[in-house]
N, C-alpha and C positions, 0 to 999 in steps of 0.2 A: 902712664901709671893708673890702674883702677883705684877707686878709695872704697874700703870697706867700713861702715858705719858700726861702733859698737854703742850702744844707747843704753842707759841705766835708768831705771823709773823708780824703783821702791825699796831698794835696800834699807835696812835697819840697823845699819852699823853706828857705832859712835865716832862724832867729829873729833878727829884728833887736831891738836895744835889750839891756837888760842884765836878767837875771832870775837870783833866787836860786840856780836848780837850771838846768843845761843840759837843753835837751829833747833828744829823738831827732832825728836828722838827717831821718827820715822823719815827723815828727810832723805829725799833722794840724792846719794851720793857715791863716788868711786874711789875715795881714799885721796884724791887730789883737789876737788872742788864738789860741793853739793848746791842744789837748786830745791826751793823751797818758797811756800806763801811768806810775803812779809807778817809779821805778829799784827794781828787784829786788836780791836778793845778787848775781845774775850780772851786774847792769850794766842799761844801758838796753834796753829792748825797742821795738821798733815798733810793735806790735799787742799784743792781749790773746790768748793761746793758753791756753785752757783745757780741760780734761778733767772731767767727772762723771758719776757713775752715776745712774741714775733715782731720785728720793726723796732727794738727798744737796743740800748747800750748800757752796758755795765762795765765798770771800771775797778780793778785791783792791782795789787803790788807783787811783784816776784822777786826775793832775795837770791843772789849768786854769792857765793862764799869760796873764796880762794883759801886753800889749806897749805898750799906750798910757799916756799921762801924765794919767788920770783913772779912777777905780775904774768897775769893770764889774760888772754884776749878770746872772748868768745861772741858768735853768732847768735841771736836769740829769734824764735821763731815760733809760732804755732803749729801744733801737729795734731791730725786725727788719731783716735785710738783703734785698736783691733785685737783680736784673738789669734794667736801664734797657731798654727795647724799642728805644731808636735805637742803640745801639752796646754793649749788655752789659755796660757799667759797672756799678761796684759803688754803690748807694744804699742809703738806709733809710727808714724810714718816718717822717712827722711826727708831733709829738706829740699830734695830735688823731685820727690813724688808730688803728684797734684793732692792738694788737701780740698776737701768738698764738706765738712762739717765743722766743728770747733777750730780746727787747724787754718780754715779759710778765715774765720772771723775774728781771731785772735790778732791784735794789732800791737806789738812793744813799742813804748815810745823811743826806744832806740833799738836799733838792729844789731848794732855792734857795740859790745861792753868791754872794757879793760878793767880788771879787777887787780889792786895792788896787793902785793905778798901778805898773806894771813890777814885780810881783810875783806869785808862783804860791800856789796853794791846793791841798792834796792832800785828797781825799774817799774815804774806803773806802765799797766798795759791796759787796752779797751777790747772788749769783747762785743761785737756788733752783731745780732741777730737778724738776718734777712726777713722782710715782712712775708716771706712764703716758705719760711722753715718749716718743717713737719716737728710737730709737738712730741715730746719725748725726751728720752736722754741722749746726749750728743758728746759722749767722752774724749778728751783730748788731752793734751799736755802742752806746757810751756817750755821748750827744750833750750839749753844753753850747750851749742856747738863749738868743740874748741877748734880755732884756725888750724893749728899744729896738724900736719899729717904726719904720723909716724912711718916707718918702714915695716912692712909686714912680712911674713914668710915667703922664701923665694919660692920659684917654680917656674912653668913656661911664660904667666904672665904677671909681671909685677904687681904687688898689693900695697896700697898704702893703708893705713888704719888712720881712722878720725873719730874720736870719741866723743859721747853727748850724754846729757844728763836732762832727766827731763820731771819735773814736778806735773802730776796729773792734776787734771781739770776734769770735774763731774758736774757738767751743766744740763739742766734739766730745762725745755723750753715750754712754756705754757700751753695748755691744751689738753684734750683728751689723752690718756695714757692706755695702753693695751697691751696687756702681758700674754705672749702667744709663744709656746714651745713644741717642738715636734721630735719624736725619736724616729730617726730614717737609716734606710740602707742597714739593717740589721744582719748580720752574715755569723757564721759558724764553721770553724775549721777545727778538724778532730785530728788528734794525734792516740792513735792505739796502738799497743803493742799486736805485732802478728799473731802471736800466741798468746791468747787471754791466761792473765794470772800472772805473768813473766815481770810485768812491772806495771806501774800507776798509770792510766791512761789520761789525758787531759783534753781541752778545747779550748779554743781561743774565740771569744766573742768581741765582734766588732759591730761599732754602732756609730751614728752621727746625731750629737745634739744640735739642734737647730732653734735659734732664737727669731721667731717669726715677727716677733712685737717690736714695740717701739721704747722699751724699758729694759735696764739690765737687770738680770736673773741671777740668782743663786741657788742653782739645781741639784737636786738630790737624786741619786739613780738608784732603783733596788733592780736585781737580777734573781730572777726566779726560773725553775726550770721543773717540768712535768713529765712523767714517763706515761707508760701504759697503764690504763683504768684511772687517770688522773692522781697517781701517785707522785707527792713532792720528792724531788731530788735535790733541789738545791734552792737557796732563799738565802739572801744576805744583801745589806747594803754596799754600795760600792765606793772606793777612795779614790784618790787621785784625781778627782773633778776640779774644773776649773773653779776659782772663789769667784768670778764672775764672768756670767756669757753676756756680752754687749750685745746690742741691739743689731739685729739683722746679720750677725755673726753665725758662723756654722763651725764645728771642730769635729775631727775623727778619733775617736777613743776605742780603747781595747780594755777587755777584761779576761782574765785567765780562770778557767774552770778545771781546778784540780779534781781528780775522781770522777771525772765523768763516766757515764754506762759504756761498758763496750758490748752490751746487746740491751738495745731497748730503741721505742721509737716515742716520740711527743716532739715537744714545744718549749723554746727559751723564750722568756719574754724580759724585756727592759721597761720599766716604767719610770717616769721622770716626774719630778714634781718641783713647782717652784711658784711663790706668790699663791695666785689662786689657780693654777692650771697643773693638768695632770694629764699627762698622755703616755702612750705605750707602743711598743713595736716587738714584733714578734718573729721568729724563724723557726721552722719546724727542722728535726735531726731524724735520722736512721742510724743506728749504731749497730753494725754486725760485725762479727768475729772473722775478718776476711780468709786467714788462712785455713781455720776448720771448715769454713763454708765453703772455699774453693778445692778444699780436699773433699769434702763431701760430694760437691757437684764434679768432680773428676771422677770419683768412685761411681755415681751415679751414671756418668757418661759411659765409663768403661761397661758396666755391667749392662746398658743398653746395648751397646756395641758387642759384646759378648753375646748376647741373647739374639742379636739379629745373625750373626754367623753360624751360631748352632741352627736357626731356623732354615738358613740356607743351602749348610750342609744335607740336612734331613730333607729338603726338597730335591737335592740332587741326586740323594740316593733313592 
């Protein structure tokens, strides 16, 4: 049986049931259990915010809360974080995947914990930064993986579903920080009516945001389009962007341009800004009404052919 992992990191649902200690309002939870940083002297924390220099070790504590009426057993492990390709969401590696950053440096005091019904257990952990670790941000999570494997959907291959919940870890390793961002592989796919004016035309702009630096960025992207003679056809800020673009991550995004021109020639520009960086990517476009143009070309070709035939007849007589 193949196992499918379902991992929840940052829902902000209210906890149900009574627990010995109240969880933060933004605790990661799935309705049955929650994982969150243990309360500090300053109160509850939504995530782990840690700073450490290369070659040093920091300690902290994670709380796993069971909201069900029966004991639950979890495997605890550290995981590296990354941006999902689909929407740039915050996701982490599974227990079987190789961890190379914060996930490899996190060591819970217990890698297996049983939490009684409607109770919570707090487990210390250490995070040891290698002496040769690169400076900057190394996001990850402390994950509680349910040992139970539930049956998944049927099909040619049997699937088992194993669920996990993780508390985010935002680690910054001391040293120079270098924010860097690029807009890559800008494309434009046009959807125009065959007959101009019969419906609204549109275009789909695709682009890749690439965080080439060593710090997490909160990008903003502006989309502009210019036609012939520098006329502004479009200028707007894009939404549906990732709240966080993690270091060394790239994501593919799209934006719809409704009302794109049916006859014009120009450029589409995407400008991304974050922190102290500003970068742009551009693609040129040519919009032509293909059906009238084809009819015009066909008519012109027919006229040329008719003219040649007349000349041949004139020469033969």
